[in-house]
N, C-alpha and C positions, 0 to 999 in steps of 0.2 A: 513955314517949314521949320523955323527955329523953335517955335513953340512945341511942335510935335517931338522934336529931338529932346528938348528939355523934359517933356512929360515922359518920354520913353526912358530917359536916364533916371528920373526919379523912381519910376516903377521898378527898374532893374535894381536900384539900390535898396528898395524896400523888400524885394524878393529874396535878396541874398541872406539877410538875417532870418527870414522865415524858413528858408531852406536849412540854415544852420540849426535852428531850433528843432526842426523836424528830425534832422540827423541825430541830434543830441538825445531827443526823446526815444528814438528807435534804439540808440545805444543803451540807454538806461533800462528800457524794457528787456533788451536782450541780456543785459547783465543780471537783471532780476530773475529772468527765466533760467539762466544758467547757474544761479547761486545755489539752489538745492543740491546740485551735483558736485559742487566744489567743497573742499573742507571748510569747516566753520572757523574763520579767522578771528571771530569775536568771542571765542570760548575763553572763559576765565579760569575755570578749574573745577574739580570734583569736590562737592560739599558733602560732609558726613556729620550727622548729629542725631541725638535722640529726640529732642523736642524743638524742631525747627519748622519754619514755614517759608516756602519760596514762591514768590509771585513774579510774573513777567516772563521774559524769554528764558527758556531752559531746554535741555534735551536729556534723554536717558540713554545710557550706554551700559553694556554688559561687560564687566571686568571680572575675570576669573569666576564666571558663573553667577555673579551677583549684579543686580541692577544698581547703577550709580547715577546720581543727579549731577549734571554738568551745568554750572552757571554760565550764562552768556551776558553780553553787555546789555545793561538795562534791568537786570534781575534785582528784585527786592527781597532781602533776607531778614527774617525775624527769628531770633533765638529766645524762646520763652523761658527756658531754664537750663542750667548746666552750661555746657560748652559745645562748640561746633568747630569743625576743621575744614579748611579749603586747601586742597593740593593744587597749586598753580600749574598751568600748562608749561610755562617757561622754567619751572623749577622753584622750589621753596614752598612755603605754606603760610597760611594766615589762620591764627586761632582766634575765635570769637567767644568771649566770656559774657554770658547773659545774666539777666535779661538785656538784650541788645536789639537794635534796629539799624540797618544800614542798607545802602544801595551800591551797586558796582557798575562802573562804566569803563569800557575798554576801547581804545582807539589806537591802532597800530601797536607800538611798543610802549604805550603809556596806560597805566591802570589808575583809575580814580575811585576812591571810596568815600561816599557821603555818610558820615557817622552821625547818627541822631542820639542814640543812647548806648550804653555798654562800653566795653573795652576790647580792643583788638591788639594782637601781638603778631607782627609781620616779620618773616624771615625771607629775604630775597637773595638768591644766589647768582642770578644772571642779570644781564643788562635790561632790566624792566623798570621804567620810571614809575614810582609809586607816590601818589599825592593823596592826602587824607583831608577831607573838608568837614568842618563842623559849622554850626550856625555863625560863628564869629572868627574862627581861626582856620588857617590853611597850613598844614604841616607836610613837608616834602622830605623824603629820605634822600640823603646825600652819601654817595659811596666814597670811600677813601682808597684811591687806586682801583684795583680790581677785586678788592675784598668784598665779601657779602655784607648786606645791610640787615640790621636787626633793630626794630623800633617798636615802641609800645605807646599807644595813644588811647585815651579813654577818659571816663568821668568817674569820680569817687561817689560815695553815698551822699556827700553834701552838695554835689553839683559842680565842684571844681574840676578843672581839666588837668590830667596828668600826661606828661610827655617824657619819655625815657629813651635815650639813644644808647642801646647796648653795644652795637657795632655800627661804625659810621657816624654821621652827624645828621641832625634834623634842622631844616630851615623852617622857622615859624614866622608866619606873616598874619597881621591883623587885617581882615578883609575890609573893614570900614575906613581905617586910617592909613593903610598901606605900610605901617611900621613893621619892620622885620628884625629878627634876631636869629643867630646861628647857635644851636645847642651842640657842644662838642661831644665826642664819643665818651661814654660812661656818664653823661650828664642826666640828671633826674630833676625835673622842675615841675612846679605846680602853678596854674593860672587861675585867678579868681575873677569871675565875671568877664572872661575873655579879654582882659587888658594886660598888655605886655608890661605896663608899669608895675603891676602887682606880681610880677614874676619872682618866685622865690624857690629856694631849693626844697625838694620834696624828700621824704624819707620812706619811699615805697608805699604811697597811699593806694595806688592801683596795682593789682596783681593779676596776671593772666599768663599762665605758663603754656609753652608750646606742647601740643599733644603729640604723643608718639603715634605713628601710623599703625593701624591695626594690621598685624601680619596675617595675610590671607594665604594659607598653605596652597601650593600648586596642586591642581587636580592629579590624583594618583590613578594610574591605569588599573582598570579592573580586570582581574583574571578569573575566568569562569572555573568553578570547582564543583565537583559532584557533592550533592547533599549527603550527609551521613544518615544512617538508618533512623536515629532519633529525630533528626530534623525532618526527615521525610514523613515520619509518623505524626509529628506535631502539625505540619503544614498541609498534609494531605487531607482533602475533604472526605467526609464519610459518604462514600458512594458505593452502590452495589456493583456497578460495572467497572472494569479496569480503566485506569488513567494512564495515558502515555505522555511522556515528556521527552523533548528532544533538546539536548544541550549541545550548543555549537560554539566554536571559538569566536572571538570578536572579529567583525568584518574590518578589513583594511582598505583604505582608499588612498591612492597615490595620484596626486594631480599631475605628476610628470609623465605618467605612463597612460597610453591610450586604452590599453586592455588591463583591467583590474585583475589581480591574482584571485584565483578561485580557492574556495575552502577545501582543505584536504578531507576527504570523506572519512579517513581513519580517525580524525579528531572529533567526529560526531558521535555522540553517545545517546542511545535510546533507552529510556528507563520506563519500565512497566510497573505500575503500582496497583495492587489488588488488595481487597479486604477479605481476610480469611473469616469464613463464617464459623461460629462456634458449634461444637457437637450438640446434636439434639438429644435431650434427655427427657424422657416421659416420667412423670410421677403420678402414681395412682394405680388403678386396676383396669385391665383390659378385659372386657366381657364379650364373648362370642355367642353363637347359636348353641342352645342346649342340646345335647345328644343323649337319647335314652340308652341307658346301660342295662344289659341283661344280668339279672342277679344270679350269681353262681349257686348251683344246687348244693345240697348237703354232701359232705364227703362220703364216698362209698364205705359201707361197713365191712368189716373183715368177714371172711367166709364162715368162720366158726359162729360168729354172732348171727350171721344171716341164717345159718342152718337152725340155730336154736330158736330164733324168733319167727321163722317162716310158719304159716298155718298148715296144719295137717290136712291132707286131702280126705274128702268124705268117702265113706265106705260105699261101694256100689250096692244098689237096691236089688234084692233077689226076687224075681217074678216066677211064680210057679206055673205049671202047665195049665192048671184049672183056670187060673186068672187070665191066661192068654186066650183060652177058648171063650171064656165069658166076654172078654173085650171084643173078640172077633164077632160073636153073635150080636152084641150091642151095635156094632157098626153096620151089620146087615139089617137088623130090624130095630131101629131105634125106638119105635113106638111101643114095642112089646117088652121093652126092658123094664 
């Protein structure tokens, strides 16, 4: 009986951690499933540049009608040439002067930048812990009171590391030896081979100015206007049939009202465009069916001329009585004549 109780107690103790692990896994799965609907807490900021390549986690947002790339924790950025700008979510910016290669990692209120090549100029306005890692040096921006921090970290053409504390201080630590030094505000130093022993004052070996944000004008409301006669002739297609166009005022949507306002019919304009055909002009000769014409006779002569030219009538032949008798006898006896 004692053995059974001990076995049961052991089984119960083993079942409790298994249940805890199952609950923890379920919680992680639920959190992962709910993550897409929650705001992205690992967003670093919007990056903008002409010759940049971003790999890893990122998202695209539309700001003022333009697509913007948003860096997230774990993004890998490569600036091939020129400069790039990162507008941080918490406020401030980071300018990257290329050619440069870096990675960003964000956890809570801490931002870590792993800088391989190039130079970065960071301006932090709010409580955001910024740490910059290089292969040998770790640089951390330190605020003075509540003032903003402005630091520059990078490499010059010879491979030496430049560190400049424009506003606030910079704590520099050698990762291999653990040796650290605090660079005060307005300090400008140069490290050779990543050794703090070779720390010396720099005279502006590295330069990377903060880029001014490109002002994006707010979208202006469009007002519909009737086209002028010249514009209508230029844009109207050459068609034989009339073209009808309807000009309406812009539609209005109010999310606070259930029934949306209707368009006033008086503001609707109907335009009818037609193409006037040119006047038909024939060139040449039109021939029809030939019609026989009666030639007019000679004009009548005057009466005096007609009387002079008219032939005279022949004189009547006088037949005597003897000739009459002879003709009569011949008719009676034709053989005896």
